[in-house]
C-alpha positions in Angstrom: 86.7 94.2 108.6 89.3 92.5 111.1 90.1 88.9 109.4 91.9 87.7 112.7 90.3 84.4 114.1 89.2 84.0 117.7 91.4 80.9 118.1 94.7 83.2 117.0 93.4 85.8 119.2 93.5 83.7 122.3 96.8 82.1 121.5 98.5 85.3 121.1 96.8 86.3 124.4 98.1 83.6 126.3 101.7 83.9 124.7 101.7 87.6 125.7 100.9 86.6 129.3 103.8 84.0 129.2 106.2 86.4 127.6 105.6 89.2 130.0 106.4 87.0 132.9 109.7 86.1 131.4 110.8 89.5 130.2 112.4 90.4 133.1 114.7 87.2 133.3 115.2 87.9 129.4 117.0 91.2 130.2 114.8 92.3 127.3 116.2 90.1 124.9 113.8 88.3 122.7 113.4 84.6 123.0 114.8 83.6 119.9 118.1 85.0 121.2 118.4 82.2 123.5 118.5 79.8 120.7 121.8 78.4 119.5 123.5 78.9 115.9 122.3 81.3 113.4 120.5 83.8 115.8 123.1 83.9 118.5 124.9 86.6 116.3 122.1 88.7 116.4 121.5 88.9 120.1 125.0 90.8 120.2 123.5 93.6 118.8 119.8 93.5 120.2 120.7 95.0 123.8 121.7 98.3 122.3 118.6 98.6 120.1 116.0 100.9 121.7 112.2 100.8 120.6 110.1 104.1 121.4 106.4 104.8 120.7 105.9 108.1 118.3 102.7 109.6 117.0 102.9 109.5 113.1 99.5 110.7 111.5 96.7 109.3 113.3 98.3 106.2 114.9 101.1 105.5 117.6 103.6 103.6 115.9 106.6 101.4 117.3 109.8 103.1 116.2 113.5 101.9 116.0 116.5 103.7 114.9 120.1 102.4 114.2 123.2 103.4 112.3 124.4 100.8 109.9 127.9 100.7 108.5 126.8 100.7 105.1 125.3 102.8 102.2 121.6 103.1 101.5 121.7 101.0 98.2 123.3 98.2 100.2 120.7 98.1 102.9 117.9 98.6 100.1 119.3 95.8 98.2 118.3 93.8 101.5 115.3 95.3 102.2 113.8 94.7 98.6 115.3 91.2 98.0 111.8 89.4 98.9 112.9 85.9 97.6 115.4 85.7 100.4 113.8 87.6 103.1 112.8 84.7 105.2 116.6 83.8 105.4 117.2 87.3 106.7 114.6 88.0 109.2 113.9 85.6 112.0 110.3 86.0 112.4 109.2 86.1 108.9 108.1 82.6 107.5 106.8 83.5 104.1 107.5 86.5 101.6 106.0 86.3 98.3 105.3 89.1 95.7 101.8 88.5 94.3 101.8 91.5 91.9 104.8 93.6 91.0 104.0 96.9 89.6 107.5 98.5 89.7 107.5 100.7 92.7 104.2 99.3 94.0 104.2 95.6 94.9 101.5 93.2 96.6 103.4 91.3 98.9 102.1 88.4 101.1 103.9 87.8 104.4 103.6 85.2 107.3 105.1 86.0 110.5 105.7 84.0 113.5 106.1 86.3 116.5 108.9 84.9 119.1 107.4 82.9 121.9 103.8 82.7 120.1 102.3 79.4 119.0 100.9 79.9 115.4 101.5 82.3 112.6 99.6 85.3 110.9 99.1 85.9 107.4 98.4 89.2 105.5 99.0 90.8 102.1 100.6 93.9 102.0 100.8 96.9 99.3 104.4 97.8 99.5 105.4 101.3 98.1 109.1 101.8 97.2 111.2 104.9 97.0 114.6 103.5 95.9 117.3 103.7 98.4 115.3 106.0 100.7 112.0 104.4 102.0 110.0 101.4 101.9 106.3 101.8 103.1 103.5 99.4 103.3 99.8 98.8 104.4 97.5 95.9 104.8 95.3 95.0 101.7 93.7 91.9 103.6 94.5 89.0 105.9 94.9 88.7 109.7 94.9 92.1 111.8 92.7 95.1 111.4 95.5 97.1 110.0 99.3 97.0 109.5 101.2 99.8 108.3 104.9 100.7 108.6 108.0 101.9 106.6 111.8 101.4 106.5 113.5 104.8 106.0 117.1 105.4 105.1 119.1 108.4 105.9 122.5 108.8 104.7 125.1 110.2 107.2 128.5 112.0 106.2 130.6 109.4 107.9 129.4 106.8 105.3 127.2 105.1 107.5 123.0 105.2 107.3 120.6 106.0 109.7 117.9 103.3 109.3 114.5 103.9 110.8 112.0 100.9 111.2 108.3 101.9 112.2 105.1 99.5 112.5 101.7 100.1 113.5 99.5 97.0 113.7 95.9 96.8 115.3 94.5 93.7 116.1 90.7 95.3 116.3 88.2 95.1 119.2 89.3 91.7 120.9 93.1 92.2 120.6 94.7 94.8 123.0 97.0 97.2 121.7 99.3 96.8 124.8 100.0 93.0 123.9 100.8 93.7 120.2 103.2 96.8 121.7 104.8 94.3 124.1 105.4 91.8 121.1 106.8 94.6 119.1 109.3 95.7 121.8 110.5 91.9 122.3 111.0 91.1 118.2 112.2 94.9 116.9 115.7 94.3 118.1 116.0 91.0 116.1 114.7 92.7 113.0 116.9 95.7 113.4 120.1 93.4 114.2 119.5 91.1 111.2 119.3 93.9 108.9 122.7 95.4 110.3 124.3 92.1 109.8 123.0 91.4 106.5 123.8 94.9 105.1 127.2 94.9 106.6 128.0 91.7 105.5 126.9 92.2 101.7 128.4 95.5 101.7 132.1 93.9 102.5 131.4 91.4 99.9 130.4 93.8 97.2 133.6 95.8 98.3 135.8 92.6 97.8 134.1 91.6 94.8 134.8 95.1 93.3 138.4 95.5 94.6 139.0 91.8 92.6 137.5 92.9 89.5 139.8 95.9 89.3 142.9 93.7 90.0 
């Protein structure tokens, strides 16, 4: 059963109409990219990040791919750093592990899509395959369905091809067109944030390792 409230549906629909009218003037850059300070660095990467729609299983997912100059284990540490996730990803306002069963976790997240008043909260079942894949599906909360995954494929040149895929259904009252439009606005920020954090921590780890050897 869809738990999203009518008030949230109205807010999201109104916001989508506003953002749709501004997309051409924003040149495809998400709303937060025009803000100063910490998010300005992410905006430099966002223009090159593409979002496509792909059929995966029974759903049409929004998918983005990007090469990150770090090995899978460095990126994996970023993806599974649940305690600090809100400091890394711009639209994530809460990330709490409710139950930890090792490779499977229940994680409560609160997101605030760019340009949308209000926020959305749901609990996910997250399944981890270390250094390879992180998958999730909605257990309860806002929206009717939430599914997705991060996939890490190491390349011969030492980089990693990162795939981010997400499917969200708001149910009967929230058109998929609005959700897809919002995903295309916010995906570049998510991807560039992961890239920046992973490459930064890789350099820090390499520096510390070198210092210990000396």
